[in-house]
N, C-alpha and C positions, 0 to 999 in steps of 0.2 A: 564222501563230503561232511563237516563239520555240522554237528547238528547243535544248538543253543538248546537250553531249557530252559523252561518258561518256569514263572512264580506259579504255583497252584491255585491262584485267583485269576488269574490270566486263563489259566488251560481249564479253568469253568466256564469262564466268558466265551471262549471260542469254541468250544465241547456247548456248550447252548447257541451259539450265533447258528454253525456248522449244524446241529438238527433243527433250525428253525429253518435253512436253506434250503436241508433235501427234503423238508417234511412234505410239501407239497403247494400248490396253488401259488397266484401272483401276488397275490397279499405276504404269504410268508415273506418274496424276493424282497418285494417293497420294505417289508419291515426290517429284513438284513439291513439294507442299503442306508435308511434311517440311521440305525444306531452306528452302522461305522461312520460315514458324515460326523455322529454326534461324538462319537470317541478320540478323532482324527479332524476333524475338521471344522470345531464351533470357534477357536481363535480367529478363523479368518471369516467366519461368518459373522464374527462380532464388530470385525472389522469395519465393513461395511454400512452405506448409510440406508434409513428404510428405502428413502425416493433415489430411483433411478441404478439405485446397488452400484452407487459413487462409495468410495473411502471415505468414511466421516471426518478424516484427516484434509483429503483435499475438500471437500467442501467445505472447511472451516478455512481453508487456506485462501477459498475464490471467495468468501463471501467478506472475511475481513478487510480486503484492500474497497470494498464498497465506501467504509466511511471515509478513503482519502477521496475514493472517483466523485462521491456526493460533493466532497467539499470544493475540488477545483470545477465540478457541472458548475455550483452556485456561485462560486466566486469570479470562473472568467464568465458567465452567463449576463451576471449583475452588473460588470463592468465594464461589456460591451454593450451590453443591450439594454440598461437600467431596468431588468426585471429575472425573474430567474426560473425556474421548474415547475413552481404554482401555476403558473402565468403559460408557462410553453409547453409541458408535458408531467401535468400533473400525474399521471398514472405513475410513472416512474417512483414516485416520493412515497407511496406504500401510506401516505397518510402522517407520515413525519412531521414535524414541529419546521416552521416556514426558520430560515437562517434569523439572526439580530444580527442590526447593522450593516447591510447590504449594501451599495447603492451603486450607481454609474460614474465611470471614472473619466476626467477630461483627456480623450487620447485624439491622437492625429489620426488619419483617415487610414493610413497604413497599419497601425500599432492595433486600433478597432479592430480592423478586418482582420488580421491575424487571428485575436485574445474571443470573436463571436467564431472563428473556423473551429478554436480550441474548445469555445462550449458544448460546440454540436458534437466534436470529438468524442467529448467527456458522455454526453447522452446516450450517445452509441456503446462506452464501454460500460454505461448502468443497464442500457439493455441487455447487451451480450453477457453481463454475468449474471442478470434477473431472469434470463431464458435458462441457464445453465441448473442454477442451486436457486433454494427457498429465497436467501437474498431477506434485508430486513428493513425497517422504516427509517428512513434516511432519520439521522440524530438532530438532534439539537447544536445548530455550528456557531460560534462566534465570528463573523466574517466585519466586526467594528475595526474604524479607526483609531480607538483606542489599544486594541488586543493586537494588530500592529505594531505600534506604538511602541507597547510593553518589548514584543520581538526584538525592537530596534534597538531599545534601549538594554533589553538585556545583553545583545548582540556587544554593544560598545560599552559594557558597562556603566553607563552613566545616563541618566536621560538626557534625550534631543530637545533642543530647544531652535522652534517650536516642536511641538510633539510631532514624527512622524506620519504623514496623511497618505495610504495607499493609492488613493483618490485623486490625488490633486494632479498629475501629470503621466505623460509617458514613462519616466525615467523612475518615479516612486510606483509607479503599479508594476512596473518591470520588474523592480526588485520585490517588492513584496510576492508579484510570478516566481520570482525567483525559488523564494522559501520551496515553494507546492508542489512540483511534476516530481523532483529529483528525490522527495522523500518516498513516491510511489514506484520507481523506476528501483533503489535500491532494494523495497520491499520483494518487488517480484522475481528480482536477482536471485532472493535471500528464500523466495516460496520455490522457485525452480527446483531444485534439487531432491528436493520434499514431498514435492506430486510422486502418484502410479499412476493415476490414471489419463488414459494419450488423450481425451476430448479437455481435461484439464489443463493439460500441458498443451497442448494447442492454442487455447483462449487467453491463459498467462502469457504465452509467446507473445500472440496478438496485440496485447495487451501494454506488454514489456516493450514494445517498439515502436507503440506511439508514443506511451508515457516519454520514451527518452528521445523520440522525436522534438517532443515539445521541448523539451528541456538544453535540446542543443540549440533550437531556436532562441530559445532568452535569452541564451549566453551569448547566443553571436548578435546578440540585438544591444544586450549589454555591455560583452566586446568592446565594438565599435566605439561607446563610447566610455572605456574601461579607465582614463585618464581626463575625463570632465565629473567637474564638481556636482554633488548633488545639493543642489542651493535648496536652504539658506546654510549648508552646514558645510564644515569645512573639510570633507574627505571625499574621496573621489568614487568613482561606481565601484572599480575595481578593489577599494577596501570596505567598501560595505559587503562585498561578496565576501572577501575574505573571511570580513567579523560575523555575516548568518553562518558561513560554512563552520567557523572553528564552533560558534552555537550548537550547532547540531551535532558536531560530534562532542561536545561537553555535555550536554539533556543525552544522549544514544548512550554512552559507557563505556564504549566498546570501544576505544582505539581510535585512529585515521580511516574515514568512511569519505570525506569530504573534503571538497577542494575550491576555495575561492578562481577567479580569473587571473589572479598573477600566484604562482608558486614560486617556493627556492631550486636553484638548478638542480636540486639533489632530489626533488620531489615532480620535478615535470617529464615530458614522454621522451625526453634525449637532447645530444645536441649541447647541452650547456643553454635553452632557452628557458626564460620565467612563464611565458604566458601558457593558460592553459584552458582552452575554449573549451575542453572537455575533462571532466574530470574523470581519473581513471589511475587503478593502483599501477606500480613498479613493469606490470608486462600491458598497462593501458586496459585494463579488465574493467568493466564496472564493480563497484563497490557494491557487498549486499548488507541488509539488515534484517533481522528478525524483527515480528511484532512486537516485542516487548520493547525494543530500540525504539521502533515508530512509535509507541503508545508516547513513550519518555520525550518524546519530541514536541510531540502534536499537542503532549499536556501540557507542554513550557516551562514542564517543576522536574523533569528528572525522575518523577516516579510512576511505575506503571498503573498503581491503583489509588492515582487522586487526580480527578479529574481536574479541567481548566486549558486554559488556553485556548485553542480552535473548539475542544469540544466539553463546553460547561458542564451537563451531563453526563459526560462520558463518552464512549465509542457505542457502537453495537455490535454482535454480533457474539459466538461462543467463546472465542478468544477473549477478547475483549471485557469482554463482562464476568468474565472468570476472574477474573483479578477487583472487581467491585464487589 
């Protein structure tokens, strides 16, 4: 057997530990184990959070989407029911400030029913996350018509006249909704491979499934109206979705990760078709985004450290706050 020589200081440490181990008593054994853990396991101990032994990185990645879940919960709740978390489930807000500019939309019975279901699904998402990690108070949200009007102006690179009103009717509200769940969907896809804890992985998989379902329903409802003009503008529903998706790609600043309802045949699922009811890469797999890309999109300015857009005072949580 080949024996490796140890440096003098290592030999001294081993001799000291060995003498402790063979000296006497359970106390000596405990001391030995403690020293070995400190020598060889300090990095793994530091990687876990104080609460529940979850890796801190997992906690951060699960808490970050609370920003988007709060946004969707309030937008869907106000749009369908004319009231939000403060009225329906105030404990979920953790005493965060009330949203600005949210109101009830003029929706048909079918769309109102669908959006009401979305709202309660988002309440469930908030409960799922907050029952697993500490969470944080609801951030200040800007759900005003003027904020959505700015998004649409930026998407078309010109002011729409009259300003876009997300609460005016089914089409406008669905187009405004098109802006939201897809962002969370790509965030969950991006977080999944970075997670370590099985419980966190399972929760993110469940959240991703429902967010993808919401996005699919919104896209299907809009696809049915793809060639319909969005009055009083001279643009179709499909053109609006293409412009919104292009804006998100521009702000995210990490290549093609977004697609409207109509795409060039070279970017479609195959067969030379241009219909694109679900967005996906060349393998029809969901696109992914990092928290930094998402912040650049939801702030509306392409900057990770300049609050704006839906979050006038910035998003909450360790990841978002680290940039402010």
